[in-house]
KOLTOR-874729 format. One line per field, with one value per residue: residue in one letter; x negated, y, z negated of N, C-alpha, C in turn. Coordinates in nm, 3 decimals, padded with zeros to 5 digits, always signed. Atoms other than C-alpha are relative to their C-alpha. Layout:
N
type: c(a_...);
n_px: c(X_...);
n_py: c(Y_...);
n_pz: c(Z_...);
ca_px: c(X_...);
ca_py: c(Y_...);
ca_pz: c(Z_...);
c_px: c(X_...);
c_py: c(Y_...);
c_pz: c(Z_...);
% end
This chain:
266
type: c(m_l_f_l_g_d_i_f_f_i_c_s_l_q_y_v_i_v_s_i_l_n_v_r_g_v_i_l_s_n_k_i_n_f_k_a_v_l_f_d_i_d_d_t_l_f_n_s_s_l_m_s_t_t_a_r_r_n_a_i_r_a_f_r_e_a_g_i_e_i_d_e_d_k_g_y_a_i_l_k_k_i_v_k_k_y_g_s_n_y_g_e_h_f_n_r_f_l_e_e_l_e_q_k_p_h_p_k_l_i_a_a_a_v_v_a_y_h_s_t_k_l_s_l_l_r_p_f_p_d_v_v_l_t_l_l_l_l_m_k_e_m_k_i_g_i_v_s_d_g_i_q_e_k_q_w_e_k_l_n_y_l_g_l_q_h_f_f_e_t_v_i_i_n_e_n_e_t_n_q_k_p_g_t_y_g_f_q_k_a_l_n_e_l_g_i_e_n_s_a_e_v_i_y_v_g_n_s_i_n_r_d_v_v_g_a_n_r_m_g_l_v_s_v_l_f_d_p_n_n_k_i_d_l_d_k_l_a_g_e_e_k_p_d_y_v_i_k_r_i_n_e_i_t_k_i_v_g_i_k_q_n_k_n_p_l);
n_px: c(+00.022_-00.082_+00.091_-00.084_-00.093_-00.126_-00.084_-00.061_-00.100_-00.112_-00.062_-00.077_-00.097_-00.070_-00.060_-00.090_-00.090_-00.075_-00.066_-00.070_-00.108_-00.087_-00.119_-00.106_+00.053_-00.008_+00.136_-00.005_+00.105_+00.064_-00.098_-00.049_+00.111_-00.063_+00.017_-00.013_-00.037_-00.060_+00.019_-00.050_+00.117_+00.010_+00.025_+00.063_+00.134_+00.069_-00.069_-00.112_-00.059_+00.092_+00.027_-00.114_-00.006_+00.119_-00.034_-00.119_+00.036_+00.096_-00.078_-00.055_+00.105_+00.012_-00.114_+00.033_+00.116_-00.051_-00.096_-00.141_+00.011_-00.070_+00.083_+00.026_-00.090_-00.129_+00.003_+00.021_-00.141_-00.105_+00.028_-00.018_-00.139_-00.037_+00.037_-00.099_-00.120_-00.010_+00.088_+00.160_+00.046_-00.072_+00.094_+00.008_+00.012_+00.047_-00.094_-00.084_+00.073_-00.015_-00.129_-00.021_+00.042_-00.073_+00.117_-00.007_+00.087_+00.098_+00.089_+00.140_-00.008_-00.013_+00.127_+00.081_-00.042_+00.020_+00.162_+00.042_-00.067_+00.058_+00.136_+00.007_-00.060_+00.090_+00.116_-00.037_-00.029_+00.111_-00.037_+00.035_+00.112_-00.001_-00.101_+00.060_+00.086_-00.097_-00.061_+00.114_+00.005_-00.124_-00.030_+00.076_-00.047_-00.141_-00.074_-00.056_-00.100_-00.060_-00.152_-00.012_-00.116_+00.022_+00.018_+00.110_+00.120_+00.070_+00.077_+00.106_+00.101_+00.067_+00.104_+00.117_+00.067_+00.068_+00.097_-00.043_-00.100_+00.035_+00.014_-00.121_-00.044_-00.131_-00.060_-00.128_-00.041_-00.156_-00.039_-00.153_-00.029_-00.070_+00.102_+00.105_+00.012_+00.028_-00.069_+00.098_+00.026_+00.132_+00.071_-00.016_+00.067_+00.159_+00.016_-00.032_+00.131_+00.126_-00.010_+00.001_-00.127_-00.012_+00.017_+00.073_+00.144_+00.045_-00.011_-00.034_+00.062_-00.065_+00.010_-00.117_-00.095_-00.142_+00.022_+00.099_+00.000_-00.132_-00.008_+00.075_-00.058_-00.127_+00.042_+00.077_+00.148_+00.062_+00.009_+00.103_-00.019_+00.116_-00.037_+00.151_-00.020_-00.081_-00.117_-00.124_-00.024_-00.030_-00.099_-00.121_-00.044_-00.080_-00.044_+00.079_+00.086_+00.126_+00.106_+00.072_+00.136_+00.024_+00.158_+00.043_+00.080_-00.044_+00.103_-00.038_-00.065_+00.088_-00.006_-00.131_-00.001_+00.107_+00.128_+00.099_+00.038_+00.126_+00.041_+00.012_-00.122_+00.054);
n_py: c(+00.088_-00.037_+00.029_+00.066_-00.100_-00.020_+00.121_-00.018_-00.094_+00.058_+00.090_-00.066_-00.044_+00.097_+00.035_-00.105_+00.017_+00.123_-00.002_-00.098_+00.015_-00.106_+00.093_-00.078_-00.063_-00.126_-00.047_-00.076_-00.060_-00.115_-00.100_-00.047_-00.006_+00.050_-00.072_+00.079_+00.147_+00.074_+00.147_+00.103_+00.062_+00.154_+00.047_-00.103_-00.037_+00.131_+00.135_+00.035_+00.127_+00.102_-00.006_+00.065_+00.141_+00.058_-00.014_+00.082_+00.132_+00.029_+00.007_+00.148_+00.087_-00.020_+00.078_+00.143_+00.020_+00.001_+00.128_+00.006_+00.096_-00.055_-00.027_-00.144_-00.052_+00.011_-00.091_-00.119_-00.030_-00.043_-00.123_-00.113_-00.037_-00.070_-00.135_-00.067_-00.008_-00.095_-00.131_+00.018_-00.073_+00.052_+00.052_+00.119_+00.108_+00.128_+00.061_+00.052_+00.102_+00.114_+00.043_+00.071_+00.152_+00.067_-00.011_-00.118_-00.096_-00.024_-00.129_+00.063_+00.029_-00.138_-00.073_+00.077_-00.033_-00.125_-00.039_+00.039_-00.090_-00.122_+00.007_-00.009_-00.136_-00.111_+00.046_-00.025_-00.146_-00.049_-00.065_+00.065_-00.054_-00.123_-00.091_-00.110_-00.090_-00.062_-00.121_-00.108_-00.077_-00.080_-00.121_-00.122_-00.064_-00.026_+00.048_+00.147_+00.026_+00.127_+00.023_+00.135_+00.022_+00.066_-00.066_-00.097_+00.020_+00.115_-00.054_-00.079_+00.102_+00.055_-00.108_-00.011_+00.138_+00.008_-00.117_-00.095_-00.078_-00.138_-00.027_-00.043_-00.128_+00.032_+00.130_+00.013_+00.134_-00.001_+00.109_+00.027_+00.060_-00.077_-00.102_+00.082_+00.010_-00.094_-00.124_-00.096_-00.076_-00.009_-00.064_-00.124_-00.057_-00.017_-00.119_-00.129_-00.023_-00.036_-00.128_+00.023_-00.011_+00.067_+00.151_+00.059_-00.018_+00.098_+00.153_+00.084_+00.134_+00.092_+00.144_+00.059_-00.057_-00.036_-00.108_-00.118_-00.050_-00.061_-00.131_-00.103_-00.039_-00.068_-00.120_-00.070_+00.013_+00.063_+00.138_+00.106_+00.147_+00.101_+00.159_+00.063_+00.141_+00.003_+00.064_-00.074_+00.017_-00.124_+00.021_+00.020_-00.114_-00.084_-00.116_-00.058_+00.117_-00.001_-00.088_-00.074_+00.063_+00.120_+00.016_+00.125_-00.048_-00.109_-00.098_-00.036_-00.129_-00.102_-00.019_-00.053_-00.155_-00.072_-00.011_+00.098_+00.062_+00.012_-00.107_+00.020_-00.042_-00.060);
n_pz: c(+00.092_+00.121_+00.118_+00.121_+00.041_-00.091_+00.015_+00.117_-00.016_-00.075_+00.079_+00.101_-00.073_-00.012_+00.101_+00.041_-00.109_+00.038_+00.138_+00.005_-00.103_-00.009_-00.045_-00.077_-00.107_+00.020_+00.020_+00.115_+00.069_-00.083_-00.002_+00.134_+00.093_+00.113_+00.124_+00.135_-00.011_+00.102_+00.014_+00.088_+00.094_-00.010_-00.127_-00.091_+00.067_+00.069_-00.021_+00.133_-00.010_+00.045_+00.147_+00.066_-00.036_+00.075_+00.131_+00.031_-00.013_+00.117_+00.110_+00.001_+00.046_+00.138_+00.057_-00.015_+00.082_+00.150_+00.028_-00.085_-00.134_-00.101_-00.115_-00.009_-00.114_+00.053_+00.102_-00.073_-00.063_+00.083_+00.038_-00.126_+00.005_+00.130_-00.021_-00.084_+00.077_+00.112_-00.048_+00.037_+00.134_+00.107_+00.127_+00.042_-00.096_+00.034_+00.089_-00.079_-00.065_+00.097_+00.013_-00.125_+00.014_+00.125_+00.115_+00.095_-00.023_+00.108_-00.021_-00.034_-00.145_-00.077_-00.003_-00.095_-00.131_-00.015_-00.023_-00.150_-00.087_+00.009_-00.041_-00.146_-00.064_+00.020_-00.072_-00.134_-00.015_-00.064_-00.125_-00.131_-00.059_-00.076_+00.050_+00.071_-00.089_-00.076_+00.071_+00.014_-00.113_-00.012_+00.095_-00.036_-00.109_+00.017_+00.131_+00.004_+00.119_+00.022_+00.017_+00.010_+00.089_+00.116_+00.131_-00.006_+00.088_-00.047_-00.130_+00.049_+00.060_-00.121_-00.045_+00.101_-00.018_-00.118_-00.011_-00.103_+00.062_-00.021_-00.122_-00.054_+00.034_+00.052_+00.017_+00.014_+00.009_+00.003_+00.092_-00.017_-00.128_-00.100_-00.073_-00.066_-00.138_-00.102_+00.026_-00.008_+00.112_+00.043_-00.112_-00.008_+00.107_-00.027_-00.098_+00.077_+00.091_-00.066_-00.063_-00.152_-00.052_-00.130_+00.036_-00.113_+00.021_+00.117_-00.028_+00.111_-00.009_+00.105_-00.058_-00.016_-00.114_+00.052_+00.096_-00.032_-00.132_-00.042_+00.079_-00.056_-00.135_+00.035_+00.049_-00.099_+00.018_-00.092_+00.072_-00.031_+00.075_+00.020_-00.023_-00.019_-00.026_-00.104_+00.041_-00.046_-00.134_-00.042_-00.121_+00.082_+00.058_-00.087_+00.043_+00.110_+00.052_-00.055_+00.058_-00.105_-00.010_+00.080_+00.023_+00.078_+00.096_+00.058_-00.050_-00.141_+00.003_-00.037_-00.131_-00.035_+00.034_-00.079_+00.101_-00.044_+00.109_+00.034_+00.079_+00.134_+00.062_+00.121);
ca_px: c(-03.983_-03.782_-03.980_-03.858_-03.696_-03.485_-03.382_-03.294_-03.087_-02.898_-02.828_-02.694_-02.479_-02.337_-02.256_-02.073_-01.873_-01.769_-01.691_-01.524_-01.181_-01.004_-00.654_-00.428_-00.663_-00.682_-01.033_-01.088_-01.433_-01.507_-01.196_-01.144_-01.375_-01.275_-01.264_-01.200_-01.211_-00.980_-01.018_-00.824_-01.004_-00.906_-01.038_-01.176_-01.448_-01.508_-01.387_-01.063_-00.931_-01.243_-01.278_-00.911_-00.917_-01.264_-01.160_-00.837_-01.002_-01.276_-00.998_-00.839_-01.183_-01.205_-00.871_-01.003_-01.322_-01.119_-00.908_-00.615_-00.589_-00.492_-00.625_-00.795_-00.608_-00.280_-00.351_-00.453_-00.117_+00.086_-00.110_-00.068_+00.308_+00.309_+00.124_+00.362_+00.658_+00.546_+00.300_-00.083_-00.056_+00.143_-00.042_+00.042_-00.027_-00.217_+00.060_+00.304_+00.065_+00.036_+00.401_+00.437_+00.236_+00.441_+00.126_+00.132_-00.019_-00.307_-00.518_-00.835_-00.717_-00.612_-00.937_-01.125_-00.925_-00.950_-01.330_-01.382_-01.144_-01.299_-01.662_-01.604_-01.413_-01.684_-01.965_-01.787_-01.712_-01.958_-01.909_-01.908_-02.245_-02.295_-02.016_-02.259_-02.481_-02.173_-02.024_-02.347_-02.372_-01.999_-02.008_-02.285_-02.072_-01.704_-01.469_-01.401_-01.134_-00.919_-00.555_-00.456_-00.165_-00.171_-00.221_-00.429_-00.655_-00.727_-00.801_-01.030_-01.196_-01.278_-01.432_-01.650_-01.752_-01.836_-02.041_-01.831_-01.635_-01.828_-01.819_-01.473_-01.337_-00.985_-00.834_-00.491_-00.355_+00.021_+00.143_+00.518_+00.641_+00.860_+00.535_+00.340_+00.227_+00.347_+00.530_+00.344_+00.351_-00.005_-00.134_+00.010_-00.116_-00.465_-00.425_-00.299_-00.595_-00.852_-00.685_-00.625_-00.313_-00.367_-00.319_-00.487_-00.827_-00.823_-00.908_-00.765_-00.937_-00.753_-00.720_-00.348_-00.110_+00.219_+00.079_-00.236_-00.197_+00.176_+00.150_-00.137_+00.041_+00.367_+00.161_-00.022_-00.355_-00.608_-00.561_-00.853_-00.796_-01.084_-01.073_-01.412_-01.284_-01.063_-00.763_-00.523_-00.378_-00.367_-00.164_+00.127_+00.140_+00.373_+00.461_+00.341_+00.168_-00.105_-00.419_-00.602_-00.934_-01.035_-01.376_-01.557_-01.794_-01.744_-02.064_-01.881_-01.679_-01.995_-01.966_-01.602_-01.672_-01.987_-02.261_-02.589_-02.668_-03.034_-03.042_-03.153_-02.854_-03.062);
ca_py: c(+02.243_+02.222_+02.285_+02.150_+02.482_+02.483_+02.118_+02.202_+02.497_+02.292_+02.005_+02.260_+02.416_+02.094_+02.005_+02.337_+02.274_+01.919_+01.980_+02.315_+02.264_+02.582_+02.403_+02.699_+02.825_+03.172_+03.349_+03.515_+03.591_+03.829_+04.033_+04.050_+04.177_+03.964_+04.104_+03.811_+03.417_+03.246_+02.883_+02.609_+02.411_+02.033_+01.856_+02.158_+02.278_+01.938_+01.566_+01.578_+01.265_+01.058_+01.190_+01.093_+00.754_+00.663_+00.801_+00.607_+00.284_+00.319_+00.384_+00.035_-00.129_+00.024_-00.142_-00.470_-00.442_-00.380_-00.715_-00.623_-00.906_-00.728_-00.734_-00.398_-00.338_-00.432_-00.200_+00.080_+00.049_+00.066_+00.370_+00.560_+00.502_+00.626_+00.943_+01.007_+00.951_+01.182_+01.432_+01.456_+01.701_+01.468_+01.377_+01.025_+00.814_+00.545_+00.502_+00.452_+00.225_-00.007_-00.010_-00.124_-00.428_-00.493_-00.390_-00.167_+00.163_+00.136_+00.449_+00.232_+00.125_+00.474_+00.617_+00.373_+00.471_+00.836_+00.848_+00.636_+00.866_+01.191_+01.075_+00.976_+01.293_+01.522_+01.323_+01.374_+01.748_+01.850_+02.087_+01.945_+01.987_+02.340_+02.506_+02.699_+02.826_+02.904_+03.109_+03.304_+03.382_+03.493_+03.704_+03.921_+04.001_+03.997_+03.920_+03.571_+03.424_+03.140_+03.065_+02.739_+02.565_+02.411_+02.464_+02.767_+02.665_+02.312_+02.493_+02.733_+02.438_+02.287_+02.613_+02.624_+02.260_+02.322_+02.643_+02.850_+03.049_+03.390_+03.371_+03.491_+03.853_+03.710_+03.384_+03.324_+02.996_+02.940_+02.752_+02.815_+02.598_+02.854_+03.061_+02.749_+02.684_+02.682_+02.984_+03.308_+03.450_+03.366_+03.467_+03.803_+03.854_+03.788_+04.037_+04.290_+04.234_+04.251_+04.568_+04.414_+04.507_+04.325_+03.937_+03.858_+03.977_+03.695_+03.329_+03.065_+02.720_+02.422_+02.051_+02.007_+02.067_+02.086_+02.328_+02.519_+02.536_+02.598_+02.855_+03.045_+03.053_+03.165_+03.451_+03.541_+03.438_+03.275_+02.891_+02.650_+02.294_+02.093_+01.758_+01.600_+01.239_+01.312_+01.197_+01.443_+01.338_+01.680_+01.562_+01.500_+01.864_+02.128_+02.483_+02.636_+02.294_+02.367_+02.523_+02.793_+02.598_+02.246_+02.201_+01.903_+02.099_+02.390_+02.572_+02.592_+02.882_+03.101_+03.020_+03.121_+03.469_+03.515_+03.478_+03.327_+03.049_+03.084_+03.410_+03.427_+03.440_+03.568);
ca_pz: c(-00.184_-00.509_-00.830_-01.184_-01.265_-00.940_-01.004_-01.364_-01.244_-00.990_-01.222_-01.481_-01.216_-01.124_-01.470_-01.535_-01.206_-01.317_-01.683_-01.677_-01.489_-01.384_-01.384_-01.291_-01.031_-01.191_-01.149_-01.486_-01.592_-01.285_-01.346_-01.728_-01.979_-02.267_-02.612_-02.841_-02.859_-03.089_-03.215_-03.358_-03.644_-03.639_-03.349_-03.207_-03.439_-03.598_-03.547_-03.776_-03.629_-03.690_-04.043_-04.129_-03.970_-04.133_-04.468_-04.472_-04.363_-04.642_-04.893_-04.785_-04.817_-05.168_-05.248_-05.120_-05.316_-05.623_-05.589_-05.350_-05.075_-04.775_-04.412_-04.340_-04.008_-04.172_-04.468_-04.240_-04.061_-04.371_-04.500_-04.171_-04.195_-04.548_-04.442_-04.153_-04.393_-04.666_-04.478_-04.488_-04.796_-05.002_-05.343_-05.386_-05.079_-05.247_-05.514_-05.243_-05.074_-05.375_-05.421_-05.074_-05.149_-05.462_-05.680_-05.990_-05.917_-06.167_-06.219_-06.191_-05.822_-05.728_-05.841_-05.637_-05.329_-05.383_-05.422_-05.104_-04.927_-05.034_-04.998_-04.650_-04.561_-04.698_-04.522_-04.191_-04.242_-03.978_-03.685_-03.322_-03.136_-03.013_-03.224_-03.445_-03.164_-02.958_-03.217_-03.273_-02.902_-02.894_-03.197_-03.046_-02.741_-02.885_-03.165_-03.281_-03.491_-03.611_-03.560_-03.718_-03.891_-04.236_-04.609_-04.638_-04.931_-04.748_-04.399_-04.584_-04.769_-04.424_-04.301_-04.614_-04.576_-04.211_-04.309_-04.082_-04.335_-04.262_-03.892_-03.814_-03.812_-03.868_-03.997_-03.953_-04.102_-04.050_-04.367_-04.309_-04.047_-03.889_-03.802_-03.667_-03.320_-03.046_-03.192_-03.141_-03.469_-03.567_-03.226_-03.258_-03.599_-03.508_-03.215_-03.455_-03.701_-03.433_-03.283_-02.938_-02.742_-02.421_-02.493_-02.141_-02.281_-02.550_-02.500_-02.726_-02.756_-02.907_-02.847_-02.842_-02.528_-02.719_-02.990_-02.870_-02.486_-02.479_-02.776_-02.600_-02.271_-02.425_-02.589_-02.263_-02.373_-02.171_-02.271_-02.291_-02.376_-02.553_-02.422_-02.476_-02.420_-02.107_-02.293_-02.137_-01.799_-01.620_-01.327_-01.583_-01.707_-01.577_-01.635_-01.971_-02.058_-01.824_-01.968_-01.768_-01.844_-01.958_-02.135_-02.270_-02.479_-02.688_-02.546_-02.205_-02.341_-02.284_-01.929_-01.912_-02.062_-01.863_-02.149_-02.052_-02.286_-02.267_-02.450_-02.807_-03.029_-03.335);
c_px: c(+00.074_-00.102_+00.098_+00.097_+00.104_+00.090_+00.073_+00.131_+00.126_+00.080_+00.098_+00.126_+00.112_+00.081_+00.115_+00.131_+00.092_+00.071_+00.088_+00.123_+00.086_+00.139_+00.095_-00.058_-00.019_-00.158_+00.004_-00.108_-00.055_+00.093_+00.035_-00.127_+00.064_-00.048_-00.003_+00.007_+00.071_-00.004_+00.109_-00.096_+00.010_-00.001_-00.041_-00.128_-00.062_+00.106_+00.095_+00.047_-00.085_-00.025_+00.123_+00.014_-00.116_+00.032_+00.110_-00.041_-00.103_+00.085_+00.058_-00.114_-00.018_+00.103_-00.044_-00.106_+00.037_+00.103_+00.109_-00.038_+00.080_-00.103_-00.014_+00.092_+00.151_+00.012_-00.017_+00.137_+00.096_-00.033_+00.024_+00.147_+00.040_-00.034_+00.084_+00.123_-00.008_-00.082_-00.131_-00.022_+00.064_-00.115_-00.008_+00.010_-00.030_+00.094_+00.100_-00.050_+00.002_+00.141_+00.052_-00.037_+00.038_-00.111_+00.030_-00.110_-00.096_-00.093_-00.144_-00.002_+00.003_-00.130_-00.093_+00.024_-00.036_-00.134_-00.049_+00.047_-00.079_-00.144_-00.029_+00.033_-00.106_-00.120_+00.017_+00.043_-00.110_+00.050_-00.041_-00.135_+00.031_+00.080_-00.087_-00.077_+00.094_+00.054_-00.091_-00.013_+00.122_+00.001_-00.083_+00.076_+00.146_+00.047_+00.026_+00.097_+00.068_+00.155_+00.037_+00.135_-00.042_+00.010_-00.119_-00.120_-00.059_-00.071_-00.126_-00.107_-00.064_-00.104_-00.117_-00.087_-00.071_-00.111_+00.045_+00.096_-00.030_-00.001_+00.107_+00.043_+00.151_+00.012_+00.127_+00.036_+00.147_+00.033_+00.138_+00.016_+00.067_-00.110_-00.103_+00.009_+00.092_+00.068_-00.123_-00.033_-00.166_-00.095_-00.007_-00.068_-00.152_-00.028_-00.006_-00.109_-00.110_+00.025_+00.000_+00.153_+00.024_-00.047_-00.095_-00.146_-00.053_+00.013_+00.041_-00.043_+00.057_+00.009_+00.135_+00.087_+00.126_-00.018_-00.089_+00.032_+00.128_+00.016_-00.074_+00.064_+00.132_-00.046_-00.069_-00.144_-00.072_-00.005_-00.109_+00.017_-00.131_+00.044_-00.128_+00.002_+00.075_+00.124_+00.138_+00.015_+00.056_+00.104_+00.162_+00.053_+00.057_+00.033_-00.109_-00.108_-00.138_-00.086_-00.062_-00.132_+00.015_-00.148_-00.019_-00.101_+00.011_-00.109_+00.048_+00.096_-00.093_+00.005_+00.114_-00.007_-00.118_-00.144_-00.095_-00.044_-00.157_-00.056_-00.018_+00.099_-00.032_-00.051);
c_py: c(+00.058_-00.008_-00.047_+00.101_+00.010_-00.136_+00.012_+00.108_-00.071_-00.105_+00.077_+00.044_-00.106_-00.046_+00.094_-00.027_-00.120_+00.011_+00.114_+00.003_+00.131_-00.048_+00.086_+00.082_+00.150_+00.047_+00.118_+00.087_+00.121_+00.111_+00.055_+00.009_-00.034_+00.073_-00.103_-00.146_-00.048_-00.157_-00.067_-00.063_-00.146_-00.049_+00.084_+00.057_-00.111_-00.117_-00.024_-00.149_-00.127_+00.015_-00.071_-00.139_-00.077_+00.006_-00.091_-00.157_-00.035_-00.008_-00.153_-00.105_+00.020_-00.073_-00.167_-00.039_-00.015_-00.135_+00.003_-00.079_+00.068_+00.002_+00.160_+00.074_+00.010_+00.113_+00.143_+00.055_+00.052_+00.145_+00.102_+00.019_+00.072_+00.143_+00.071_+00.021_+00.126_+00.139_-00.018_+00.064_-00.056_-00.074_-00.143_-00.124_-00.116_-00.055_-00.060_-00.123_-00.133_-00.041_-00.069_-00.142_-00.063_+00.002_+00.130_+00.101_+00.040_+00.105_-00.051_-00.022_+00.138_+00.094_-00.038_+00.056_+00.134_+00.030_-00.041_+00.093_+00.131_+00.009_-00.004_+00.127_+00.101_-00.034_+00.044_+00.135_+00.060_+00.068_-00.088_+00.052_+00.134_+00.097_+00.105_+00.099_+00.081_+00.111_+00.108_+00.074_+00.077_+00.113_+00.119_+00.082_+00.054_-00.037_-00.135_-00.031_-00.131_+00.019_-00.155_-00.028_-00.091_+00.056_+00.077_-00.041_-00.136_+00.050_+00.077_-00.096_-00.066_+00.092_+00.004_-00.121_-00.009_+00.102_+00.104_+00.101_+00.158_+00.040_+00.096_+00.130_-00.011_-00.138_-00.011_-00.144_+00.001_-00.111_-00.006_-00.051_+00.090_+00.090_-00.092_+00.001_-00.108_+00.131_+00.113_+00.082_+00.028_+00.059_+00.142_+00.068_+00.016_+00.097_+00.114_+00.016_+00.031_+00.132_-00.014_-00.007_-00.095_-00.148_-00.072_+00.020_-00.090_-00.154_-00.078_-00.142_-00.083_-00.132_-00.063_+00.090_+00.068_+00.133_+00.118_+00.055_+00.068_+00.130_+00.113_+00.052_+00.092_+00.166_+00.097_+00.010_-00.086_-00.151_-00.082_-00.105_-00.060_-00.120_-00.074_-00.157_-00.029_-00.082_+00.046_-00.025_+00.145_+00.010_-00.006_+00.133_+00.094_+00.124_+00.050_-00.124_+00.015_+00.110_+00.075_-00.084_-00.134_-00.011_-00.128_+00.028_+00.143_+00.110_+00.043_+00.115_+00.107_+00.009_+00.066_+00.157_+00.068_+00.033_-00.100_-00.067_-00.002_+00.131_-00.033_+00.055_+00.068_+00.138);
c_pz: c(-00.132_-00.120_-00.121_-00.026_+00.090_-00.027_-00.132_+00.016_+00.084_-00.065_-00.119_+00.059_+00.027_-00.117_-00.045_+00.095_-00.042_-00.126_-00.030_+00.114_-00.005_+00.050_+00.065_+00.094_-00.029_-00.021_-00.115_-00.021_+00.092_-00.007_-00.143_-00.087_-00.126_-00.135_-00.121_+00.042_-00.123_-00.005_-00.098_-00.088_+00.016_+00.124_+00.103_-00.042_-00.050_+00.038_-00.112_+00.009_-00.047_-00.140_-00.065_+00.015_-00.089_-00.144_-00.059_-00.009_-00.115_-00.139_-00.020_-00.040_-00.146_-00.077_-00.001_-00.096_-00.155_-00.030_+00.083_+00.125_+00.098_+00.118_+00.032_+00.105_-00.043_-00.108_+00.061_+00.067_-00.091_-00.049_+00.103_+00.006_-00.108_+00.027_+00.101_-00.075_-00.091_+00.034_-00.065_-00.135_-00.114_-00.113_-00.039_+00.106_-00.044_-00.107_+00.078_+00.073_-00.078_-00.023_+00.113_+00.003_-00.126_-00.115_-00.086_+00.026_-00.107_+00.035_+00.052_+00.169_+00.086_-00.004_+00.099_+00.143_+00.040_+00.020_+00.127_+00.090_+00.011_+00.020_+00.127_+00.079_-00.015_+00.087_+00.145_+00.038_+00.074_+00.135_+00.114_+00.047_+00.068_-00.050_-00.062_+00.099_+00.101_-00.055_-00.021_+00.129_+00.027_-00.082_+00.023_+00.114_-00.036_-00.128_-00.004_-00.117_-00.008_+00.003_-00.017_-00.087_-00.101_-00.126_-00.004_-00.071_+00.080_+00.135_-00.039_-00.063_+00.119_+00.066_-00.083_+00.010_+00.134_-00.007_+00.090_-00.058_+00.015_+00.151_+00.063_-00.053_-00.048_-00.007_-00.035_-00.006_-00.032_-00.101_+00.021_+00.141_+00.120_+00.078_+00.084_+00.141_+00.055_-00.010_+00.003_-00.116_-00.044_+00.111_+00.002_-00.115_+00.011_+00.082_-00.088_-00.101_+00.084_+00.087_+00.157_+00.053_+00.119_-00.036_+00.128_-00.007_-00.113_+00.039_-00.128_+00.033_-00.098_+00.087_+00.036_+00.115_-00.062_-00.099_+00.064_+00.146_+00.021_-00.085_+00.056_+00.134_-00.024_-00.047_+00.107_-00.016_+00.100_-00.068_+00.038_-00.082_-00.015_-00.002_+00.029_+00.061_+00.123_-00.041_+00.060_+00.169_+00.066_+00.104_-00.067_-00.053_+00.097_-00.075_-00.122_-00.076_+00.063_-00.045_+00.119_+00.021_-00.083_-00.028_-00.065_-00.113_-00.043_+00.057_+00.138_-00.002_+00.044_+00.141_+00.063_-00.012_+00.062_-00.077_+00.037_-00.127_-00.037_-00.076_-00.141_-00.076_-00.144_+00.019);
% end
């Protein structure tokens, strides 16, 4: 006869088997005493894509409410092209947007869009479920850190809004494009700061194949792809594109490193 606890254990075990994919077939956790876990930030610790998309759409709505006649989807497509052309850190996206519509970039219109954009952005800067608890569990057993690309002040700003700025023993933000992933510069710098020589004792978690997985594999790290919505077709991956593991929830990292999730992290 199965008791409730037995049923719960079996269901939990099935969930782990289904959701954590050992892509390259390497048995790791029983052989390696992991010393650190490193994370990307955007779309790994929080939903950056949702934040950007929603914030830009709300900026278009602010323009419409201010009297600019344009379809929301068309406006979003135009703004997206402008962001791609000038880069996400460019300071006058909305000026170029109005010029594209043959409108004068009036400060009142720009301000309305900026307020809508940033209000939305700040409201959506929240960690993915399980992130905080997972970090608390990990930091009791090993070192944790960040390796990310982007403008340093902006990436640190995100960590502060997420409430995660004090969790990590090292935070490496590659601002110089020549140092960015999939290059190994940031990974090596993180290992140096953590005092770890063997890269195989370190896990890297990210959402991008081309940047995160390829970079981690080139460095000899254990690569973990965070793919909560099954967007990546694993059958099309080859060579250094293949991650060691694929997870759908951040807390599954604790299973890979062999930490029991039912222990009290505090």
